[in-house]
Backbone as CSV, one residue per row, in Angstrom:
resi,resn,N_x,N_y,N_z,CA_x,CA_y,CA_z,C_x,C_y,C_z
1,MET,20.645,-3.775,39.688,21.758,-3.503,40.556,21.776,-4.497,41.724
2,GLN,20.606,-4.805,42.262,20.511,-5.765,43.363,20.967,-7.153,42.903
3,ARG,20.604,-7.530,41.673,21.036,-8.831,41.137,22.557,-8.898,41.026
4,LEU,23.166,-7.813,40.582,24.624,-7.766,40.441,25.295,-7.923,41.807
5,ARG,24.786,-7.246,42.827,25.344,-7.380,44.173,25.190,-8.806,44.693
6,THR,24.021,-9.393,44.460,23.782,-10.765,44.901,24.735,-11.731,44.203
7,LEU,24.907,-11.553,42.892,25.819,-12.390,42.128,27.254,-12.230,42.637
8,LEU,27.682,-11.003,42.849,29.026,-10.734,43.340,29.233,-11.366,44.721
9,PHE,28.237,-11.243,45.588,28.316,-11.843,46.913,28.454,-13.358,46.810
10,CYS,27.692,-13.986,45.932,27.749,-15.444,45.759,29.118,-15.890,45.244
11,VAL,29.686,-15.149,44.317,31.002,-15.483,43.777,32.068,-15.381,44.874
12,VAL,32.054,-14.291,45.621,33.030,-14.103,46.698,32.857,-15.182,47.763
13,ALA,31.631,-15.478,48.138,31.370,-16.512,49.138,31.837,-17.880,48.634
14,GLY,31.599,-18.160,47.371,32.051,-19.427,46.787,33.556,-19.558,46.795
15,LEU,34.257,-18.494,46.414,35.730,-18.522,46.435,36.254,-18.699,47.852
16,ALA,35.632,-18.055,48.811,36.058,-18.198,50.203,35.844,-19.628,50.685
17,ALA,34.741,-20.231,50.309,34.463,-21.612,50.717,35.473,-22.573,50.108
18,VAL,35.818,-22.383,48.853,36.812,-23.242,48.196,38.160,-23.094,48.875
19,SER,38.570,-21.880,49.181,39.875,-21.678,49.817,39.925,-22.283,51.211
20,LEU,38.797,-22.316,51.920,38.769,-22.923,53.242,38.850,-24.437,53.157
21,CYS,38.372,-25.021,52.076,38.405,-26.470,51.913,39.768,-26.971,51.455
22,MET,40.553,-26.109,50.840,41.868,-26.517,50.356,42.816,-26.621,51.549
23,PRO,43.577,-27.739,51.649,44.473,-27.880,52.787,45.636,-26.907,52.706
24,ALA,46.045,-26.434,53.866,47.233,-25.586,53.924,48.443,-26.453,53.669
25,ARG,49.512,-25.865,53.205,50.719,-26.614,52.909,51.882,-26.104,53.747
26,ALA,52.717,-27.036,54.175,53.956,-26.665,54.857,54.958,-26.234,53.807
27,GLN,55.924,-25.453,54.227,56.931,-24.973,53.292,58.276,-25.566,53.639
28,SER,58.838,-26.313,52.691,60.179,-26.843,52.833,61.167,-25.734,52.510
29,SER,62.221,-25.618,53.295,63.264,-24.595,53.146,62.761,-23.189,53.463
30,PHE,61.837,-23.102,54.430,61.350,-21.811,54.923,61.270,-21.852,56.443
31,ASP,61.563,-20.717,57.068,61.424,-20.544,58.505,60.305,-19.533,58.738
32,ARG,59.748,-19.522,59.915,58.755,-18.529,60.340,59.238,-17.963,61.667
33,PRO,60.177,-17.003,61.629,60.756,-16.494,62.876,59.775,-15.671,63.710
34,GLY,59.891,-15.822,65.033,59.085,-15.029,65.961,57.835,-15.731,66.435
35,HIS,57.213,-15.169,67.460,55.954,-15.629,68.056,56.046,-17.023,68.670
36,ASP,57.252,-17.468,69.078,57.399,-18.770,69.732,56.821,-18.700,71.142
37,TYR,56.057,-19.702,71.527,55.649,-19.800,72.919,56.224,-21.058,73.559
38,VAL,56.746,-21.967,72.757,57.449,-23.130,73.286,58.433,-23.631,72.231
39,ARG,59.617,-24.071,72.713,60.627,-24.693,71.854,61.009,-26.014,72.504
40,ALA,61.141,-27.059,71.702,61.477,-28.371,72.249,62.342,-29.142,71.263
41,VAL,63.170,-30.017,71.806,63.992,-30.908,70.993,63.077,-31.950,70.342
42,VAL,63.380,-32.308,69.107,62.644,-33.349,68.392,63.589,-34.548,68.256
43,PRO,63.486,-35.528,69.161,64.430,-36.645,69.158,64.491,-37.405,67.827
44,SER,63.369,-37.509,67.126,63.346,-38.243,65.856,64.036,-37.473,64.733
45,GLY,64.158,-36.148,64.881,64.731,-35.335,63.815,63.818,-35.209,62.613
46,ASP,62.526,-35.450,62.786,61.564,-35.451,61.684,60.634,-34.241,61.779
47,PRO,60.576,-33.398,60.732,59.686,-32.235,60.759,58.209,-32.609,60.917
48,ALA,57.824,-33.799,60.485,56.425,-34.224,60.620,56.034,-34.323,62.092
49,ASP,56.989,-34.650,62.968,56.698,-34.709,64.404,56.412,-33.318,64.965
50,CYS,57.091,-32.306,64.436,56.843,-30.928,64.865,55.444,-30.490,64.412
51,ALA,55.093,-30.809,63.176,53.759,-30.474,62.662,52.672,-31.151,63.500
52,LEU,52.914,-32.398,63.873,51.945,-33.133,64.693,51.822,-32.520,66.079
53,ARG,52.933,-32.088,66.645,52.909,-31.427,67.955,52.022,-30.179,67.901
54,CYS,52.120,-29.427,66.807,51.274,-28.236,66.632,49.803,-28.624,66.537
55,GLU,49.518,-29.696,65.799,48.128,-30.140,65.645,47.486,-30.477,66.986
56,ARG,48.279,-30.991,67.899,47.749,-31.448,69.186,47.643,-30.350,70.237
57,ASP,48.132,-29.160,69.935,48.137,-28.053,70.892,47.190,-26.960,70.396
58,ARG,46.114,-26.699,71.128,45.113,-25.716,70.687,45.666,-24.312,70.507
59,ARG,46.706,-23.955,71.267,47.282,-22.599,71.158,48.078,-22.414,69.876
60,CYS,48.510,-23.498,69.277,49.426,-23.433,68.140,48.720,-22.985,66.857
61,LYS,49.302,-21.976,66.226,48.793,-21.470,64.939,49.759,-21.799,63.804
62,ALA,51.062,-21.914,64.140,52.096,-22.213,63.143,53.275,-22.867,63.864
63,TRP,54.205,-23.409,63.084,55.373,-24.083,63.648,56.576,-23.906,62.733
64,SER,57.763,-24.047,63.330,59.019,-24.070,62.574,59.874,-25.192,63.123
65,PHE,60.430,-25.976,62.236,61.324,-27.070,62.588,62.717,-26.715,62.094
66,SER,63.717,-26.826,62.968,65.110,-26.551,62.591,65.890,-27.852,62.615
67,TYR,66.582,-28.140,61.513,67.420,-29.335,61.457,68.541,-29.237,62.471
68,PRO,69.095,-30.383,62.919,70.179,-30.336,63.903,71.386,-29.567,63.378
69,VAL,72.026,-28.852,64.274,73.241,-28.115,63.962,74.305,-28.588,64.945
70,PRO,75.527,-28.871,64.478,76.564,-29.314,65.404,76.710,-28.338,66.578
71,GLY,76.847,-28.901,67.767,76.999,-28.086,68.966,75.684,-27.720,69.633
72,THR,74.550,-28.218,69.109,73.248,-27.947,69.726,72.661,-29.253,70.250
73,ASP,71.484,-29.179,70.825,70.825,-30.357,71.386,70.199,-31.259,70.329
74,GLY,70.152,-30.835,69.096,69.547,-31.620,68.025,68.503,-30.807,67.291
75,ALA,67.623,-31.502,66.602,66.546,-30.846,65.866,65.605,-30.160,66.851
76,MET,65.091,-28.994,66.471,64.219,-28.218,67.359,62.880,-27.931,66.698
77,CYS,61.848,-27.866,67.529,60.499,-27.516,67.079,60.046,-26.291,67.858
78,ALA,59.617,-25.266,67.143,59.086,-24.058,67.770,57.606,-23.936,67.415
79,LEU,56.765,-23.910,68.436,55.330,-23.699,68.233,55.047,-22.220,68.389
80,LYS,54.141,-21.694,67.576,53.888,-20.259,67.512,52.417,-19.960,67.770
81,ASN,52.177,-18.875,68.519,50.803,-18.488,68.830,50.243,-17.495,67.825
82,ASN,50.971,-17.278,66.742,50.557,-16.407,65.643,51.163,-17.005,64.379
83,VAL,50.811,-16.487,63.225,51.369,-16.991,61.968,52.315,-15.938,61.403
84,PRO,53.616,-16.040,61.749,54.574,-15.062,61.228,54.828,-15.272,59.733
85,ALA,55.312,-14.247,59.090,55.657,-14.345,57.669,56.781,-15.355,57.489
86,ARG,56.772,-16.054,56.375,57.825,-17.028,56.125,59.045,-16.350,55.517
87,VAL,60.216,-16.931,55.818,61.498,-16.427,55.337,62.256,-17.616,54.758
88,GLU,62.766,-17.493,53.549,63.491,-18.593,52.924,64.751,-18.926,53.723
89,SER,64.935,-20.216,54.053,66.086,-20.672,54.820,66.194,-22.185,54.703
90,THR,67.368,-22.682,54.316,67.553,-24.122,54.169,67.648,-24.840,55.509
91,CYS,67.710,-24.086,56.612,67.820,-24.694,57.942,66.526,-25.333,58.396
92,CYS,65.422,-24.968,57.754,64.137,-25.193,58.403,63.051,-25.720,57.481
93,GLU,62.014,-26.201,58.130,60.720,-26.505,57.525,59.716,-25.746,58.383
94,SER,58.654,-25.256,57.804,57.664,-24.560,58.620,56.289,-24.743,58.012
95,GLY,55.286,-24.383,58.793,53.925,-24.493,58.285,52.936,-23.903,59.249
96,VAL,51.696,-23.942,58.840,50.605,-23.495,59.685,49.828,-24.725,60.138
97,ARG,49.087,-24.567,61.202,48.320,-25.690,61.732,47.442,-26.277,60.632
98,GLY,47.453,-27.589,60.533,46.654,-28.269,59.519,47.405,-28.550,58.237
99,ALA,48.657,-28.132,58.153,49.392,-28.248,56.900,50.107,-29.574,56.727
100,GLY,50.637,-30.169,57.789,51.497,-31.326,57.628,52.803,-30.894,56.986
101,VAL,53.512,-31.822,56.384,54.782,-31.517,55.729,54.720,-31.978,54.288
102,VAL,55.012,-31.084,53.378,55.043,-31.399,51.958,56.470,-31.219,51.487
103,GLU,57.114,-32.299,51.098,58.503,-32.244,50.653,58.551,-32.017,49.142
104,PRO,59.421,-31.123,48.692,59.536,-30.895,47.247,60.205,-32.077,46.570
105,ARG,59.778,-32.395,45.368,60.393,-33.454,44.582,60.561,-32.916,43.163
106,SER,61.653,-32.199,42.989,61.868,-31.612,41.673,63.346,-31.577,41.342
107,GLY,63.644,-31.490,40.083,65.023,-31.364,39.638,65.883,-32.554,40.001
108,GLY,65.290,-33.752,40.125,66.061,-34.932,40.454,66.495,-35.004,41.908
109,ILE,65.978,-34.125,42.745,66.321,-34.133,44.167,65.142,-34.701,44.949
110,GLU,65.429,-35.697,45.784,64.411,-36.357,46.591,64.591,-35.929,48.045
111,ALA,63.810,-34.955,48.477,63.910,-34.439,49.851,63.416,-35.492,50.835
112,ALA,63.989,-35.490,52.036,63.612,-36.410,53.113,63.637,-37.861,52.638
113,THR,64.652,-38.208,51.849,64.755,-39.541,51.281,66.176,-40.069,51.411
114,ASP,66.291,-41.312,51.853,67.562,-42.025,51.890,67.475,-43.142,50.859
115,ARG,68.588,-43.466,50.267,68.693,-44.627,49.379,69.787,-45.519,49.973
116,PRO,69.427,-46.321,50.994,70.439,-47.110,51.698,71.020,-48.212,50.812
117,GLY,72.318,-48.462,51.000,72.998,-49.525,50.265,73.647,-49.017,48.991
118,GLY,74.511,-49.834,48.435,75.180,-49.502,47.182,76.297,-48.495,47.321
119,ASP,76.697,-48.152,48.553,77.743,-47.141,48.771,79.102,-47.681,48.331
120,TYR,79.856,-46.898,47.602,81.229,-47.260,47.283,82.210,-46.185,47.735
121,ARG,81.692,-45.012,48.089,82.554,-43.934,48.559,81.713,-42.936,49.350
122,HIS,82.319,-42.335,50.380,81.651,-41.246,51.100,82.686,-40.217,51.507
123,PHE,82.209,-38.995,51.725,83.099,-37.904,52.131,82.295,-36.835,52.847
124,ASP,82.995,-36.067,53.699,82.361,-34.955,54.396,82.138,-33.807,53.419
125,VAL,81.047,-33.086,53.618,80.703,-31.967,52.743,80.660,-30.699,53.578
126,LYS,81.319,-29.651,53.108,81.333,-28.367,53.815,80.972,-27.256,52.848
127,GLY,80.644,-26.093,53.400,80.434,-24.905,52.587,79.018,-24.760,52.069
128,GLU,78.873,-23.809,51.150,77.568,-23.490,50.567,77.142,-24.546,49.553
129,GLY,75.869,-24.793,49.467,75.326,-25.721,48.481,75.799,-27.148,48.639
130,PRO,75.765,-27.721,49.879,76.294,-29.063,50.069,75.511,-30.145,49.316
131,VAL,74.208,-29.960,49.151,73.424,-30.941,48.406,73.871,-30.933,46.950
132,ASP,74.057,-29.750,46.385,74.539,-29.647,45.006,75.931,-30.240,44.861
133,ALA,76.795,-30.049,45.863,78.150,-30.603,45.815,78.098,-32.126,45.765
134,CYS,77.204,-32.719,46.524,77.057,-34.172,46.544,76.540,-34.664,45.187
135,ARG,75.501,-34.024,44.694,74.943,-34.409,43.394,75.976,-34.238,42.286
136,ASN,76.720,-33.138,42.307,77.729,-32.876,41.277,78.863,-33.902,41.324
137,ALA,79.238,-34.334,42.543,80.283,-35.359,42.664,79.824,-36.657,42.020
138,CYS,78.566,-36.990,42.195,78.027,-38.208,41.581,77.964,-38.065,40.057
139,THR,77.501,-36.936,39.596,77.387,-36.704,38.156,78.754,-36.788,37.469
140,ALA,79.801,-36.334,38.148,81.146,-36.308,37.569,81.840,-37.672,37.604
141,ASP,81.292,-38.633,38.325,81.923,-39.947,38.482,81.120,-40.973,37.677
142,ASN,81.741,-41.585,36.680,81.043,-42.544,35.807,80.528,-43.772,36.549
143,LYS,81.144,-44.110,37.669,80.713,-45.267,38.447,79.436,-44.979,39.239
144,CYS,79.175,-43.719,39.526,78.069,-43.320,40.402,76.723,-43.372,39.681
145,ARG,75.769,-44.045,40.309,74.405,-44.144,39.768,73.400,-43.338,40.593
146,ALA,73.700,-43.184,41.893,72.800,-42.457,42.798,73.641,-41.898,43.942
147,TRP,73.030,-40.998,44.727,73.738,-40.348,45.833,72.776,-40.069,46.973
148,THR,73.355,-39.933,48.170,72.583,-39.514,49.344,73.421,-38.523,50.140
149,TYR,72.832,-37.383,50.435,73.433,-36.364,51.295,72.790,-36.510,52.669
150,VAL,73.617,-36.634,53.722,73.116,-36.733,55.091,73.423,-35.415,55.796
151,ARG,72.388,-34.767,56.292,72.534,-33.474,56.971,73.436,-33.596,58.193
152,PRO,74.133,-32.505,58.558,74.962,-32.548,59.769,74.099,-32.785,61.000
153,GLY,74.654,-33.545,61.946,73.944,-33.808,63.185,73.154,-35.099,63.190
154,TYR,72.977,-35.740,62.046,72.230,-36.995,62.013,73.146,-38.212,62.119
155,MET,74.278,-38.185,61.440,75.244,-39.290,61.497,76.613,-38.719,61.848
156,GLY,76.670,-37.969,62.911,77.904,-37.323,63.308,77.827,-35.832,63.058
157,THR,78.913,-35.156,63.369,78.931,-33.706,63.282,78.881,-33.173,61.851
158,PRO,79.724,-33.666,60.945,79.717,-33.067,59.602,78.595,-33.612,58.716
159,ALA,78.280,-32.843,57.691,77.398,-33.343,56.635,78.210,-34.348,55.839
160,ARG,77.559,-35.326,55.270,78.280,-36.373,54.560,77.555,-36.728,53.272
161,CYS,78.329,-37.046,52.250,77.808,-37.450,50.943,78.190,-38.903,50.685
162,TYR,77.217,-39.701,50.270,77.449,-41.107,49.923,77.176,-41.286,48.437
163,LEU,78.178,-41.790,47.720,78.029,-42.098,46.299,77.732,-43.588,46.181
164,LYS,76.828,-43.942,45.260,76.329,-45.310,45.163,76.540,-45.884,43.760
165,SER,76.963,-47.124,43.721,77.227,-47.784,42.445,75.967,-48.404,41.850
166,ARG,74.897,-48.419,42.624,73.617,-48.941,42.112,72.464,-48.131,42.702
167,VAL,71.351,-48.181,42.029,70.152,-47.473,42.477,69.380,-48.408,43.399
168,THR,69.155,-47.962,44.617,68.432,-48.758,45.603,67.069,-48.116,45.874
169,PRO,66.131,-48.867,46.442,64.806,-48.301,46.722,64.885,-47.141,47.715
170,PRO,64.106,-46.100,47.498,64.114,-44.959,48.428,63.346,-45.272,49.704
171,ARG,63.799,-44.636,50.808,63.103,-44.719,52.097,62.960,-43.318,52.648
172,ARG,61.802,-43.012,53.209,61.590,-41.694,53.800,62.412,-41.568,55.067
173,LYS,63.302,-40.580,55.089,64.115,-40.273,56.266,64.403,-38.783,56.244
174,PRO,64.063,-38.063,57.304,64.263,-36.613,57.318,65.728,-36.200,57.308
175,CYS,66.627,-37.117,57.599,68.059,-36.796,57.664,68.672,-36.533,56.300
176,CYS,68.017,-36.984,55.276,68.716,-37.156,54.007,68.042,-36.477,52.816
177,VAL,68.859,-36.251,51.805,68.399,-35.812,50.493,69.119,-36.708,49.492
178,SER,68.396,-37.259,48.547,68.998,-38.202,47.616,68.653,-37.862,46.181
179,GLY,69.239,-38.618,45.274,68.943,-38.455,43.869,69.542,-39.572,43.037
180,VAL,69.018,-39.731,41.856,69.493,-40.729,40.895,70.003,-39.970,39.688
181,VAL,71.217,-40.312,39.211,71.767,-39.611,38.043,71.814,-40.467,36.785
182,ARG,71.973,-41.755,36.932,72.059,-42.632,35.744,71.218,-43.859,35.955
């Protein structure tokens, strides 16, 4: 019986050690409402700057970054003295101290990515699912090879979609979501 307890203790201790060594991950498209002790504008508009601000502040346990919204001061960073539960929301990126920012790259969507150049048409995007609307406009146009959606507040008030006649190299930019269709 003592051997079984010792074995069980070793297994639990080993699992705990492994989980402590694994880096925490930030969540794209999630907010962590509540427990704010400071809110500040992020002039760069980059969620990685909010994560870094949390890393440098000993009181910070978690953070939430909100993309710019027309009529506000710009992108905002909220530092939290506790780790609130996450809530799905396309307005935000959030994480816990030590997480950094992990952008999803799935379904042909390149988060935090711009593909500058090759533009042949652009238009303002409104309503629900603006990233999908931009991608769908490109898919429906035989001339379109790639697209970039620019969030509202980065290049003017409205969100904007750029359709591209050629595929250009990607660049990391928090303002944008891009994709290649052909």
